[in-house]
N, C-alpha and C positions, 0 to 999 in steps of 0.2 A: 162664203168668203166675204161678201159684202156685209153680213151680219157682224162679222168679226172687226171688220175695218170701221164700220160705224161706231161699235163699242170703243175702240181704241181713239177715235176721234172725239166721241163724246167724253171719254174718261180724262184725256190730255187736252190742255189748251195751249196756245203760242203765247210767250212773253214778248217783251219789247224787242229782243234781240232775235227773235224768229225762232228760238228753241223751245222744245216742249217742256211743259212742267205740270205737275199734278195741280188741279185746282184746290183752293181753300176750302176747308170744310166750315159750312154755317156753324154758329155757336149751339150747342146742345143745352135745352134746359135742364137735362139730367146731370150734366157735369157742373160742379160749381164754379163760377167764374173768378171767385175770390176765397179760396179754400184755407185761408189763414187769417189770424187775427194781429192787429197792428197794436204794438206796445209804445206808448208816450210815457215817458219818465221824467220826472223832475225832483229836484232835492233842495231844501232849504235847510241852512246851518246857522244858527245863533248862539252866542256866548253871554252868559251873565257878566255883566260888567261891574255892577253895583246893587246894592240892596238897600231899601229905605223902608224903615218903620211906619206903617200908617194904620190908624185906628179906624175899624171898620165894625159897627154895631157893638162897640165898647171891647171888641177885642183886637188887640195889637196884630198887626199882620204884616210881614215882609213882602214888599213889591219889588220884583227884579227890574232892572234897565238893561235892555240886550243891546248887542251888537252883531251885524251880520258878518259871517265868517265863510272862508272858502268852502264851496258846496261839493268839491270833488269827491267822488265816491263811486264804488263798484257793488253792484249786488248781481244775484244770480236767479234765474227763473227755472226751476226744477219741475219736470214733468211728475204728476202724481199717478202711479201705476195702481189702477183699478183691479180689484180681484176679479172682475168679470172679463178682463182683457188679459191674455196671457203675455208675459214680457216679450216673447217672440214676435207678437203681432204690434207691439207698440213701439214704434221706431222713433219716437221723440227723444231729443238728446237736451241736456241741460243749456241754457242760454246765458252767456254773461253780458251784463249791460252796464256800460261805464258811463257815469254822468260828469260833465264837466264843471269847472269852477262857477260858471254862471248859473248851475243848477239845471241845465238841460241835458237830454241824452245826447252822446256822442255819436256822430257817424250816421249811416243811413238809417232808415225807420227799421225798428227791430220788429220782426214778424214771428210768431209761434203758430204751431199746428193746432187745431182743435183739440180740446180736451182739458182736463183739470190740471192747473199749475199752483206752484207755491212760490211766494217772494221769500228768498233766502238772503239774508242781510245781517253781517256781524252786528252782534249787540242787540239785535231786534229780539225782544222777548218771547214773541210768538209768531209763527210763519203765518201768511195771510195767503189764502187759497182763493183762487177764482177760477171761472169756467170759461175758456176762451172758444167763442163761436165763431163759424166762418164769417169774414167780413167786420167783426166787432173790432171797435177802438177801446183798448183797456188802458186806462189812466193809472199809473203806479205813482203816488205822491209820497215821498220820503222826507222826514223832518228829524234833525238832530239838535239836541240842546246841550250844550256844555255848562256845566256849572248849574247851581241852584242856591235858593236863599233858604237860610235855616234860622230859626229864633232859638237862641241860647242865652239864658238868664237875661232876658229883656233886650237883647241886642239882635240885630240882624247880621248873620255873617255868611260869606260866600263860600260855599264848597265847590271847589273847583275840580274836584276828582269826581263829581258826579256827571254821568252821560245818559241822556235819555233819547232813546231811539223810537220813532212811530213809523207805521207804514199804513197808508190807505189805499185800497185799491177799488175802481169803480169801472164797470164794464158798461159800455154804450153800444 
């Protein structure tokens, strides 16, 4: 009986109120302390205001003048299902990220589970893939340019209907 009482006392400790509680477990080196990657997103949006003709190495060229625009946008991070993992085992879900007008991500830090992910953004010509490792910081830099300069019969004209989108992903 003394052995059982000793086990009970050794297993439980008293808290400040004098009630019994289970002791905290020490951290395990086998369990990851930060099992997700943090996403930092930002977006810049600029529009062509004017086009000016400039000679460069005897070739006339159109140089744009830009203005900053509202950077509000939304994009999605989709998990890439790898063939070696069955869909049943991969429980990752798409994550929506909203970027405010100042160009920074809205809300709390976005976190994703480890694995391969894709940036899905309307108008982006090709999806950008990255591998999220536990504890990594993933920077997603988005850029939109509205309008472009075009040389037509010796004049520089603005094409306001042209929209160019780029994305760059850096994993640290």
